[in-house]
N, C-alpha and C positions, 0 to 999 in steps of 0.2 A: 581605431584608425580608419581613414577613408582613402580611397584610391581614385584619382581623377581619371575618368575614362572618356570624357567628351567636353569640349569647350567651343562655343561659337557665339556669334553676335545675335542679339535679339533686339532688333531696332537699334537704338542708341545704347543699349545696355548689353551686358554679357551674361550668358547663361552657362552655368557649370553643372555637369553631371558627374556624380561621384558614386562609388560603390563601397559600402562598409564591409568589414571582415565577415559579418554575418550574412552577407548577400543582399542586404537592403539597399535599394537604389535611392539616392538623394539628388534632387534637382534644386539648385539654388539660383534665384533671380533677384539681384539686388536692385532696390529702388529707394533712394534716400529722400525722395520728395515729401514723404510723410513719416512721422515717427511711429509707425505701426508695422506689425508683422502678421502675415497670414500663413498658417501652417496647414498643409493638406496631407493627409495620410490615405493612400490608395491601396486597396487590396484587390488582387486579380481574382475575384470571386463574385458571381452575381446569379441571377435567376437561371441562366442557361446551364449552370452546373447542377441544377436540381433535376428531379424526374417527376413524371406524372404521379399524382397521389401524394407527393411530398413537396409541393410548391410553397414558396413564401419563407423558406428557412433563412436565406440570406437577409431578407428584409426584417424578419423577426430579430435576428441577431444584431442587426444595425441598431434596433431599439435597446436590446439588452446590453449593448456595450456602454450605455450611459448609466447603468446601474452600478452596484457596488463591486469593489475588487477586494483583494486580500488586505489592502492598505487604506482604502477609502470606503467610507460608509455610503449607503444609498443616498443619492442626491448631492453628495459632497463635490463631485466633479463640477456640476453646474454652479454651485455656490462659490468654489474657488475661482472659476472663470469670471463670474459676475463681480467678485470682490476685486479682481485684477483689472476690471474695466473692459472685459472682452466678451465675446459671444461665440457660440459654437453651434454647429449643425452637421447633418450627415445626409447621404443619399445613396440609394441602391439602384442599379440598372442591370441590364442583361449580362454585362461582362465585368462589372466592377462594383465595389462599394467604397465610398470615400467619406472621410471625416474632416471637417474644416474648423479651425480655430483662428479667430481674428482678435488681436489684443495689442496693447502697447509693446513696442519693440523691446523695452526693458524686461518684459515678462516672457521672453522667448523660452527661457529655461523651464518655466512653469508649464507651458504648452507641451514641450518635448517630454517632460517628466510625466505628465498626466497621460499622454498618448502611449508612452512606453509602458506605463503601469497597467492600463486596461488591455494593452496588446498581450501582456504576459500573465497577468494575475486576475483576470476576470473571474468572478464567482457567480454561480447561479443557485437560486433556491426556488422551490415550487411556487411560493407566493408571487415572486417577481415575474416568473414566466407566465403564470396565469393572468397576472395584471397586464403584462405587455400583450398577451394574446388578445385580450379584450380591446386594448388600445388599437391594435392592428385591425381587428375586425370592424371597429367603429370607423377607422380611417378608410377601409374599403367601402363601407356603406356610404360614407360621405363623398368619396372621390370617384367611385365607380357605380355602385348599385343605384344611388340616388342622383347621379349626375349623367346627363345625356352624352356630353362630350367624352367623359371618361368611359362610359359604357360602350360607345361606338368605337373608341380607340382600342379598347381591349378586344372587341370582336374583330376589328380590322386586322390586328396582329395575329389573332388566332387563325383567320382565314389565309392571310398572306404567308404565314410560316407554319402551315399545317404539317405535322410530323417533325418539326424542328423545335429545339428548346426555346427559340425566340417566340414561339407561339403561345406559351403560357405567361400569365402576368407576373411582373416582378413582385407585386404585393401578395400574390398567391390567390388561388381559388378559395372561396369561403369554407368549403368542406375540408380543405387541406389544412387550414390554419389551426384547426383544433385536433389535428391527427399527426403530430410529429413525434419522432422517436426520442425527442429530448427527455421524455418521461423516464426512459431507461437510465439516463444520466442522473436524474434528480431523485430517484427513489432512494430513501435512506437505507433500504435493505441491501446488503452486499450480495449481488447476484453471482451465481457460479459462472465460470468461464464458458463462453458460448460465442458463436459467430452466426450472424444473420445476413443473408444475401438479399439486397434490395435492388438488384439490377445494376444501376449506374454506380452504386457504392456498396460497401459492406460495412456492417456494424460489428465490432469485435469487443467482447468483454473479457478482460483478464484480471487476475488477482496479483497484486504486488505485495511485498513484505516490507514492513518498516523495521525499525531498530529492534533487535532481539534482546530481551532481558530475561535471565533465568527465573526471576521471581515473579514474572507476569505472564499471563496467557498471550499467545501469539495471535495478533489480530490482522488477518489479511485485509488489504485495502483494494477496493474496486477501482479499476482504471478502464475507461471506455475510449474506443478509437473509432473514428469514421475514416475510411479509406476510399477516396474517389480517384478519378483519372489523374488529377493534378493537385490534390490536397490531402492532408492528414489533419484531422481534428482530434485532440485528446481532451478528456474530461476527468478530473480527479478532485477529491474534496480537501486534500491537504498536500503540502509540498512533498515530493518524492525525490530522494537523492539521485536515483538513476536518471530521471528525466532532467533534473537540474544539471547533472553531469553531462548528459548528451547535449543539452542546450549550450553549455560552456564549450564543448568540443566544436559545435557548429560556429560559435562566435570566434573561436581561435582559428578554425580552418574553414574558410568559405567554400572550399571545394565540396564539402559534404552536402551543402544545400544545392549544388548543381545537379545532383542525381534526381531521379524520378521519385514519385510519392511512395512507391513500393519499397524503395531503398530506405527512405526515411522511416517508414513504419518498421522495417526490419531493425534499424538502429535502435528505435525506442523499445521494441519488444526484447531485443537482445540485452539491452541494459537492464530491463526489469528482471529477466530470467537470471542474469548474472548475479543478482542479489540473493538468489536462493542458496547457492553453494556456501557463502560465508555464514548464513544462518544455520545450515546443516553442520558446518564445522564448529560453530559456537555451541550448538546443542550437543555435539559429540564430546567437546571439551568439558561442558558442564556435567555430562554423564560420567566421564572419567573421574572428575572430582567427587561426584556423588558416590561412586563405587568405593573410592578410598575412604570417604567419610563413613560409609556403611560398615566397612570392614574394621575401621578403627573405633568408632563410637556411634552406633546407630541410635537415632532418637525419632520422636514423632515428626520433627521438622524434615528429616531426611525422607520419610515416607511421603509427606506432602509434596516435596520437590520431585520425587520420582513419579508420582501420579500426575503432577503438572507437566512434566516432560513427556509422559505418554500422551496426554491430551494435545500438547503442542505438536507432537509427531503426527497424530491423526489429522489435525488441522492442516499441517503442511502437506500431507498426502492428498487430502481433499482438494487443495489448491493446485497441486502439481498434475494430477491425472487428467482432468478435463483440458488443461492447457496443452498437454502433450497431444491430445487428439486435435486441437485447433491448429497447432503447428504442422501436424501431419496433413491436414486439409490445405493449408496455405502452401505447403511445399510440393504437393503432387499435381499442381496445375489445375485445380478445380475452379480458379477464378482467372483465366488467362487474359481477360480484358482489363484487369487491374494489376495483376502480378505477372510480370514477364518471366519467361523460362530462365533467363540468366540471373534473375533475382530469386526465383523459387528455390534454387539449390541452397541459398544461404539460410532460408527458413528451415531447411533440413538440418542445418547445424544447430539451430535452436531446439529442434525436436530431439536431436541426439543428446543435447545438454540436459533436457528435461527427463529423458530416459535414464540418464546417469543419476540425476538428482533423485528420481523415484527409486532407483535401486539403493541408493545410500539411505533414503528415508526408511525403506523396508528393513535394511540392516540396523538402522538406529532403533527402529521399533522393537526388533528382536533383542537388542542390547538393553533396552529399557525394561522389557519383560525379564531378562536375566538379572538386572539390577534389583527388580522387585523380588524375585525369588531369592536372591542373595540376602536381601534385607530380612526376609521372613526366616531364612535358614539361620542367619546370625542371631536373630532374636531367639529362635528356638534353641540354639546351642547355648546362648547365654542363660536361658531359663534352665536348661539341663544342668549347667555348671552351678547355678545357684541352688537348685534342688539337691544336687549331689553334696554340696557343702552343708546345707541344712540337715540332710539325712545323716551325714557323718557326725555332725554335732549332736543330733538327737540320739544316735547310737552310742556315742561316748557317754552322754549324761544319763542314759537309761540305767545301766548297772550302778552308777554312782548314786542315783536317786533311790534304787532298791536297797543299797547298803545303808544309806543314811536313814531310810524309812524304817528298816528293821532295827538298826542300832538305836534309833531315836525313840523306840517304844518304851524305854526305861524299865526293862525287866530288872527286878532286884537281885535275882539269883540266876546262875547258869549262863551268864553273859561273859563272853571273852572278846576283848579284855574287860575286866570289871569297871563299873562306873566310877568307883572310888579310887581307882589306880591313877597315879599322876601321869603315867605314860600311855594310858588308854586312848585318850583323844588323839594324841599325836600319831599313834599306831594306825588308827582308823583313817586319819587324813592321809598318811603316807601310803596306806593300802589303796585308797581311792585314786591318789595321784599316780601310783604305779600302774593301776589298771587302765586309767585314761591314757597314759603314755604308751602302754602296750597296745591298746586299741588303735591309737593314731599311727603307731609304727606299722601295725599290720595293714591298715588301710593304705599307708604310703607304699608298703612293699607290694601290695596288690594293684597299685596305681589307680586307686579309687579316688584319691584326692591329690 
């Protein structure tokens, strides 16, 4: 839904300004003189939001936005535009970055769908970033280094705005183009939680948790954040329920987007940390079921599940402890130029949440050790019971074997009862049965069996 906030004449036509529930501003100018539509998407970010040593990021991402998304393969954006009879382009300047799509009016839905897709679901891989780096470097050589007008324009801005962000080029200095922190996002290795201070922005690495399954190892997911004065950029390799949920909240309540960037980062981090407690509860419930299974019928599968639970507990602890230290740094005013005091106190709440999770993880680890000891004790007791039964059986049959062995030696004389007596065999069998029953009764009386 959109809310009309401004309406005024623009020549002979009318210009409408609307605000969507997610905070996106839409300006509509109707011109029916030609059956075409032009869609412009403007972002309030440009080269002035960068810093010395890290110039050219906005321009590089302008190029990367034409690459693949979670739903579109590399190059498919341009192919769909060309198939619809349209064309597209983009530009970056000191204060803004914009993307333009021009195509037949009947294909307006296509343009909006493609822009929304790359706005939310852009994906990056190392090959694409390196390829676009080289494209940007060649563009700089062509437009600046090998062009007199471009070279003089760059030097003029550097002298006119010395000490001001307008002074560095939008395309970036050549030495900066190949030295961006984007590698931290593209590394396939899951980095431990950390925070890096780059002056005008901070780079935060945290670990999120996906869906917990008792039969599988817990795999922490790396999430990277860039926090600047008026922006938050997140990077993750697969959809995360916490971030999708927070995006949905922002779409339902536009007031959330009216806060500053530090509030937005808090909301994202809080959502990720909130996913820890359900995982701990699920692991606790799985451990309770394992304990019941161990006491009722322990087997090799129970042992594997207990050891898997211990490994998952260790992984969870390794993910929690570094993030607790990060939240402590964010909450104690270490970055006052990016996190205001009124927002820092809410980061303390995330810190307290992680302290509680860490305590529960330690308790869960002790319970897992207890479950393993219980499993070993139950197996030992079962072995003792089996050995006791086997020993009792051997003890019962030992005198019976002795009697049958002696009586079976077939002595012709002096044997009681005689071999030729009709009642002899029955007497011996009765004696053996009586002896066995007597031994079993004695064992039962002594509570040995």
